N, C-alpha and C positions, 0 to 999 in steps of 0.2 A: 472050494475051497474058500476061506474068508479071506478077503485082501487084507495084506498087510498095510499099516499104515507110515505115510512119510510125512515129518513135518518139515515144512520150508517157511523158513525165516531170514531175514535180515535187517538192516538199518534201514530208518527212511533213505527213501533214494536210490535204494540200491537195485530196484527193478525186479522186484518180488512179484508184482504184478503181472510182468511181462511174462517172467520166466513160468509162473501158473498157467498163465492163456496158451504157453506154447505147449505145455504138459496137457492142457484140456483140447488142444486141435488134436494130442494123439491119442484120444480118447480116454485119458486118465480122469479119473473121477474127481474132483477138486472142490473141497471147501474151505471157505473163508470163515476164520474166527470173525474178524472184523463186521463181514454180514451177518453173521449169527449174532452179534450184539447188537445189531440193529432190528433183527428179527423179534428177539424177544422182548425189546420195550414199545412194540407194534400195538395201536389200538386196539382193546378187547383181551390182548394178555395179562396174565397176572402180576408181572413186573410191574405195569405202567400202575398199575392200581395200587401198588404200594407204596412206588416211587411218590404218588400225589397224595398218598395219606400220610406220608411222612415229612415230605416237603412243602406241601400245601399246593395249590391249584397256578400258583406263580410259574411252577416248574410245566405247567401244560399250556400249548398252542390253542388258541380260540376253538380250533377245530376237532379239539380233543388229543391231538398227538402229544409227543414230548417236546419241549423247548429246549432241545440241546444245551444251547448256549446259557439259557440260564442255569439248567440244573449245572453245567461246567463250573459258572460263577460261585455256586453254592459249594462244591465241592474241592475248587482247586484250592484254596488257601485252607481249607479246615480238613484236618486229617480224619479226624474221627467221623466225619459223614463222608467222607470218600472210602474210609473202611467199610462202614455201613451198606454204602452202596457197592463196592467190590463183593461184600458177603452176600450178599442179596443177588447180586447178576453174574460172577464166575461161575457157581453151580447151574445155573440155568444156560450160559452159553456154552459148558463144558456137555450138558445134556443134550442140547440143541445141536451141537456138531457131532455128538456120537451117533445120534438118531439120523444123520445127513451122511455120514460116514458107512453107517450100516447099510444104507441103499444101494453101496459101491457095487459095481458090477465086473470094474476091471482090476486085472490081478493084482493091482495095489492101488492106494487111493492117498491124496494129499492132504494133508491140514494145513493152511496156509495160516500164520499169526504173527504178526512183528513182535509178538510177546513171547513167545514159545519159550524163551528160554526165563526172562525175570518170572512169568507167572508159574512155571513148573510144568507146562503141560507139556514139556518135552518126554516127560516120564509117562504121555500117553500114547507115545508114538514109537516105533520098531526103527527108525534111523532117522537121522536129520540132515538136512541140506543147507547150508547156508549158503546167500546169494551174498556177496562181499565185494562190495567197491573201495577204494581208495577215499579219504574222508574229503580229499578238496573236490572230490567228483561228486560225492554224494551231495556237497553243500551247493553247488552248481546246478547240479538235475532238481532238488528241490525248492530251492528259490526261484526258479524257472517254473514249474510246475505249480508251486501254489502261489506264486505274486508273492513269498516271503522275504524279509530281509536275512542277510546271511546272518546275523544276531539270533533273530527268530529260529533259524534252523539248528543254528549249534546247541541253543536252547535245549530242543528237542532232542539234538542227537545226547546231549549229556544227561538225560533221562533215561534213555533206552542202555539196555546192557552193552558194557563195554565192549568193542570190537572183538578184543583178548578172549572175553568170556563167552560169546557167541561161538568163537572159533573151537573154543576147548570144547563145546559139545557137538561139534561138526563131526559127522560121518564121511561127508562130502562136501567140499567147497565149489562154488560156481563163480568166479571172478568176472564181473558181469563192467569190463569196462570197454569193450569193444562197439561193434556195431551190433543190428539185430539177426542179420546174418549168421553172424558168428556165435551170436546166442542160440539162434534155433539149431545151430549142428550143435554145440554143447548138450542142448536138452536134449537131442536125439541119441547123441551117446550115451548120455546118463541112463534115457529111457530104456536101450537095449540091455545096459549093465542090469536095472532094475528089472527087467522082465526074468533075469536068469536067478533072481533071488528068490529063498525060498524065507519067509516070515522077516524078511528086511535084510538078514545078515548073508556074509559070503560064507 
């Protein structure tokens, strides 16, 4: 039977990666949309050639890979260019994710995406798990992890879906405000529950 797909999301600093890793340790097939976004622009892939043709060689590194910082600068302040880039990459990322999910042999598979709600990717999954943390903790964790200032972190949070919006789409919520041992036991509890589901539904 084809595995059903769980969408895993949460704001920056919520601990999505820690949660995904715990599921992976339990043998669940995990695909990260952020990683897929990196794979589609690797040298030799069609996306990189199209990006270079559109933006010029200034967005390439000397060895031919993508200069992410240069590309970010190009699209950050230019809505039309950002939309061009998104319309090129989003279908490719979706296809890449689908291909990796299709290889899953576990009873269910997980698609991790920080923008699951914003990009409408939640429509591709049978169930949504939101990793939620109080925003004060979100800021503290992210600032420590990324050596960023509180202002920078809050600016990123502003761009992401509002917490209420994410929770509105959630079938399950994991509040990740305690230690790793507790997180591990919560993931194990969810995993046992998910194994009882057919097609992600109760």
